[in-house]
Structure formats: C-alpha cells, structure tokens
Steps between C-alpha positions, in 0.01 A plus 500: 500500500250769411597825339605774731299767332197609703145471367454873565735583208362487139590176329379220279203309642296210362124489525342168411140532398584868433232526225228386745256682722742569795809474292413792271457738795820383674699533175386860466578578859859355457554698187389817675751425775780487242548124463552308179251214476507169336138370452464124458149400398296317239407844371721801450489817694320736459290322227522370151546781255619750759855593536666416833680774691878497433569381858285184438640181368238246398563118529176357352435131557418229744718496815451127508749496211838501665643696212245786557577516863868507430454799267305688765769499771826684417816582689385859559166397662477625859148384576238255384134565557326168424128557428450244222283212622194289463268703725165337458408283800256268310730483201760363730254234621429406145868478392728473805793368297515809271448725802797343674716545182420863473495601871766275640739393228526846341555657849782248570659564161493881551647469846782283360564760227496769772769311680706448187485869404545636858158668506459689821123478564214260411139607566241224453131587466331259730152481668332463834351174364820330620344495846185318406183516692551671840139574552442858625853520650727784400772390255857598587840414352543247784198282406576140422478430116215260435389586144167366371566485131781436253522880447569558866726203521717616218529849640599357834767291319625817327533674836703208637733517192542878548583437876754232410684728249498781755653274767752318279610762246437844658227607252258749658193283447162639586156331449222758495161351589241706304132499571238558236653760267284724282535826306529639149607251233259221595279500191633159388470337839227279640537567871209631701546877468532504122187274491322763706609768257382301196165430669454872559590577142277235354208540730557148616541321830782311683533175672610508865628180659344411833278763656733797432638517853851367417760751607770621264785742517510699177792724412551750213773425255673831565522408873654159398766681285581725788522193730739329259721804501494537875600137554777512240649829613499375861686186399235288673547128496241228568124521465315834520123560473412786266132576505230751566489429870116521522281205397156535346228253419426403145161677524671813619705486172173470304353800691815710435478413128135607492592837659783568264324383174146601579387154371282270700717176440259223598651211701437127472653259754691184407677231701848559640769320297796290617788683652311808605605667820203625705691808613819689408582728781868610503740685724717745302684645800835352379463675165394820684812485716710524177299809389220343294174680521198408285325814383202385286154423651266269311267763356795721390677200349196370308462855353838445344380177341158597374614736219652208304153333493268801494340503145452879530869562527688222309449234235362178648781270606457140392402243763770242565486194272628268765256305698740452785433594859572843644863582556458575870366319799160664485 
C-alpha cells in the first residue's frame, strides 16, 4: 500500500532527469515548497563544480543500471516525478531498441521500486504524440492511442504501466501529456525554438518542414512546472494534458521570434519527415478543472528565452554537438 502521508506535506521526492531542461525548474520549485529532492540524472544538479543545496541528494548515473535506480528510490520517498527519457522523435526511429530500454524498461523498474518502497505518487512525463495523427481534430485524454513512432509508442507503453500500478497497487499514477515545451535553459537543445534563437543570434536562417502551416501547441516551462504541481497536489490519476491551450502555426512562431529578437530570420522549406503530426490542437479543460492556468503567451515566453542567446547580453552559448532530430514533435 502507498504511504499515508499526503503530497501536500513537505517530504522526500525523486525527480529523474532533474538536471535537464524541465527537471531543473521543477527541482527548484519543489525546493521552494520545502521538499527534500533526490535528483537522478546522468549529470548532477545544479551543475558540475557548483554545490548542490543541502536539501538535494544527487544520484548520478544511468537509470538503465538497476543499481542506480535502486539508489534513487528510498523508503522515505513520497513521490516520483519521472522526466528522464529519450525525447527525440527521429532518434527513436533510428534506435527503437534503446528508446524502449530507456522509456519503457526504466519506467517499469521505477514503478516496481515505488511499489516496494510504498511510494504514494508517480508522475510520468508523457506526450500528446501517444495519440498519433488525428488530423485537425482536437486531442483529449479520451483519444485512442495510435502512436506513429517508437517515441510515441514507448510513452504510450509507459502510460499503460502507470495505469496498471495505479489499479493493482494503489499508487497515485498520473501521466502528464506535455505539448511543445520551451523556456529558459534551452541553449543546449536542438528543438525549433532554440534554433530560431540561434538563427537570430548568428544572422542565419531556419529550415521549416512543409509549408509552415503545421499547428503546434507550445507551452512555457514555468507553466509546465505549475501543471505538474497542480496534478500532484490534486492526487490526479490517469492521463492529463498539460499544454498552452492555444495552437499556433510554425510560421507564427517564426514571426514571434522576429518580433522578440528584431532579427529577420530567413526561412527555407524542407520536406516533412516521418512521424510528423500535421496538427497538435489540444483540450486542456481537464487540467483547468484541477486549477491549472497557463499564463505565458508566445511573445512573452520567447522574451524569457532570448537573453540566453542574445550576444549583447550574454556570452555565446555553444550550439549542440548532436546531429539528432529536434526533441519535440515540431
């Protein structure tokens, strides 16, 4: 059975991927709320050479190693926020076996550790890609799961595992389906918004797949962190869409980046790749009913990203060395 202590009370929580883009913001929010945080990641929190806050316990290593996962989950853990994953769509197409190992096997191992240690809550970072191509239809939590890629399939499998452990063992399992997340801390990423920022910085252009009319829901990382908190505090179980709630075209993103940066950002058009959804239009009414309210519009959100790239304000961040595909369905 799960622990009796409520998730509202300060306690020990585990954040996998806690040194990553979303994870860093979530860890800081949890610390500010008075929780002790275990961070399990390939890198330590906050960064090499910096001292971690006293309330942070780092478990550094690969969660595919059962010994690392076992170190991360302890008897005093009241909640697990599982963010660590292979998140690149095309990387999953190139290496589906590794993607399955990271996204499914690790999720199953952590859920079993949660059962063994009587962890109360398990929150999985999932994606609206589990539904596959629904055309222009609005995506809800009730849509049938028909993923197009190994990435989407592994996230769907993770959701099924979370549901099973909720039903069989009483863990409060929640799968949060994020849309395209952006915000400060993206300098190392190769998704579309940081590519726009680098293009503005370097007086360069960007490639747009298709004709730029693909619809995407984009959501600021701070709204995502708020949504995670709302779902956890409410004790929500099952899937929940956490997104911006307003879709924009890819070209509207380009235009917003031009306004924020003042750069022309020329565009060249390239073919649409495999696994691309023509539109991501989501219904966030279930999250709103719990108290979730996204606050950041696109221009204001991009204004929080640009300072990390603006050469007039900061040293130039290095471009990512990986040649893998963007980490979001864009």
